[in-house]
C-alpha positions in Angstrom: 15.2 -4.1 -9.4 17.1 -3.8 -6.2 19.1 -1.5 -4.1 22.1 -2.7 -2.1 23.7 -0.8 0.8 27.2 -1.7 1.9 26.9 0.3 5.2 24.2 1.2 7.6 22.4 4.3 6.6 23.4 3.9 2.9 20.8 5.3 0.4 20.0 5.0 -3.3 17.8 6.7 -5.8 16.2 5.4 -9.0 14.4 7.8 -11.4 12.2 6.6 -14.2 11.8 8.1 -17.6 8.7 10.2 -18.4 5.3 8.5 -17.8 2.1 9.7 -19.5 -0.9 9.2 -17.2 -3.4 10.3 -20.0 -6.4 8.0 -20.2 -6.3 6.6 -16.7 -9.3 7.6 -14.6 -7.7 6.6 -11.2 -4.0 6.3 -11.9 -2.2 4.1 -9.3 1.3 2.8 -9.0 1.6 -0.8 -7.8 4.6 -2.9 -7.2 5.9 -5.8 -5.0 8.6 -5.3 -2.4 10.4 -8.2 -0.8 10.2 -8.1 3.0 13.3 -9.6 4.5 13.0 -10.5 8.2 16.1 -9.8 10.3 17.3 -12.3 12.9 17.5 -9.9 15.9 15.7 -6.7 14.9 12.7 -5.6 12.8 13.7 -4.6 9.3 13.5 -0.8 9.4 14.8 -0.3 5.9 12.6 2.2 4.0 11.5 2.8 0.4 10.1 6.2 -0.5 8.1 7.0 -3.6 8.0 10.5 -5.0 6.6 12.1 -8.2 8.7 14.5 -10.2 6.3 16.9 -12.1 7.2 20.2 -13.7 10.7 20.1 -12.1 9.4 19.6 -8.6 9.7 16.4 -6.5 6.8 15.5 -4.1 7.0 12.7 -1.6 3.9 10.5 -1.9 4.6 7.5 0.4 7.3 5.9 2.5 7.2 2.2 3.2 8.9 0.8 6.3 9.6 -2.9 5.7 8.6 -4.0 9.2 5.1 -2.4 8.8 4.3 -4.3 5.6 4.5 -7.9 6.9 5.9 -10.0 9.7 7.0 -12.7 7.2 9.7 -13.1 4.5 8.3 -12.7 1.0 6.8 -10.4 -1.6 4.2 -7.8 -0.5 2.1 -5.8 -2.9 1.9 -2.1 -2.3 0.0 0.8 -3.9 0.5 4.5 -4.3 -2.3 6.8 -5.6 -1.3 9.1 -8.5 -4.7 10.7 -8.7 -3.2 14.2 -8.1 -1.4 13.8 -11.4 -4.2 12.5 -13.6 -3.7 13.3 -17.3 -0.2 14.6 -16.6 3.3 13.5 -17.6 5.4 12.6 -14.6 8.5 10.7 -13.5 8.7 8.5 -10.5 11.6 8.6 -8.0 12.3 5.6 -5.7 14.6 6.4 -2.7 16.0 3.5 -0.6 17.3 3.9 2.9 19.2 1.0 4.3 18.9 1.3 8.0 19.5 -2.3 8.9 19.7 -4.9 6.1 21.7 -4.5 2.9 19.0 -5.2 0.3 15.7 -3.6 -0.9 14.1 -5.5 -3.7 11.1 -4.5 -5.9 9.4 -6.2 -8.8 6.4 -6.0 -11.1 6.2 -2.2 -11.2 2.9 -1.1 -12.8 0.8 2.0 -13.3 -2.9 1.4 -14.0 -6.4 2.3 -12.8 -7.1 1.9 -9.1 -8.9 -1.4 -8.4 -10.9 -0.8 -5.3 -8.2 0.3 -2.9 -8.4 3.5 -0.9 -11.7 4.5 -2.4 -15.0 3.9 -0.6 -16.4 0.6 -2.0 -20.1 -0.2 -2.0 -20.9 -3.8 -1.0 -24.6 -3.4 -1.5 -27.1 -0.5 -1.2 -26.3 0.0 2.6 -22.8 -1.4 3.2 -19.6 0.5 2.6 -15.9 -0.3 3.2 -13.1 2.2 3.2 -9.7 3.0 4.7 -9.0 6.0 6.9 -6.0 7.3 8.8 -5.1 4.5 11.1 -8.3 2.6 10.7 -10.6 0.5 8.5 -14.2 1.7 8.4 -17.2 -0.5 7.6 -20.7 0.9 7.7 -24.0 -0.8 7.3 -22.7 -4.3 7.9 -24.5 -5.0 11.2 -25.0 -8.8 11.7 -22.5 -9.8 9.0 -19.1 -11.5 9.3 -16.1 -9.3 8.8 -12.7 -10.7 7.9 -9.4 -8.9 7.4 -6.5 -10.4 5.4 -3.0 -9.3 4.4 -2.4 -8.7 0.7 -0.9 -12.2 0.5 -4.0 -13.8 1.9 -3.1 -14.4 5.6 -6.1 -14.0 7.9 -5.6 -11.2 10.5 -9.0 -11.3 12.2 -12.6 -12.3 11.9 -15.5 -11.0 13.8 -19.3 -10.6 13.7 -20.2 -6.9 13.2 -22.5 -5.8 16.0 -23.0 -2.1 15.2 -24.0 -0.1 12.1 -20.6 1.7 12.0 -17.5 -0.4 12.7 -14.1 1.3 13.2 -11.1 -1.1 13.3 -7.6 0.2 14.3 -5.0 -0.7 11.7 -1.4 0.2 11.0 -0.8 1.9 7.6 -0.8 -0.5 4.8 -3.0 -2.5 2.4 -5.6 -5.0 3.6 -8.2 -7.2 2.0 -11.5 -6.7 3.8 -14.3 -9.3 3.4 -17.9 -8.7 4.5 -20.2 -11.6 3.8 -19.3 -12.8 0.3 -17.9 -9.5 -0.9 -14.1 -8.7 -0.6 -12.2 -5.5 -1.5 -8.7 -4.0 -1.1 -8.5 -1.1 1.4 -5.6 1.3 2.0 -5.0 2.6 5.5 -2.9 5.7 5.8 
């Protein structure tokens, strides 16, 4: 699915039909968005995701293209729908074309959350989770910590030297690996 803007500041809206979230314990919307790199400027196009429930629209997340990746290509993103568990909702996708004419999305899916945004236990003493502007790892002292983009590009690797490790990160989705364990983390 795509949105095309003919002029700077064009917008578009796509509303889904009704979606029943019954039976999902951690309902999460996932989809891929195509990041297009501009020649002279960062791609500051935006895609916002809202939920329409009982006649009210609530903004859940806005994705700025330049924050997702610094390379052309598909990037997987996630949006928690936990506040609407066991409800019937609609999704509203709103595109804002601030620079480039296209916003493309694919593989839209609603399913149970798979390790992202929720504290994940690596073993009895190590935990990995995302916070506001940071990735938090506790109990991994002495282990190797690696952070990857969702498409598998290595961002950083370091040896953890403290019991609690706080890493500054821009909002987005990361794969965090401690020792041989890896999990997805959402930074808000």
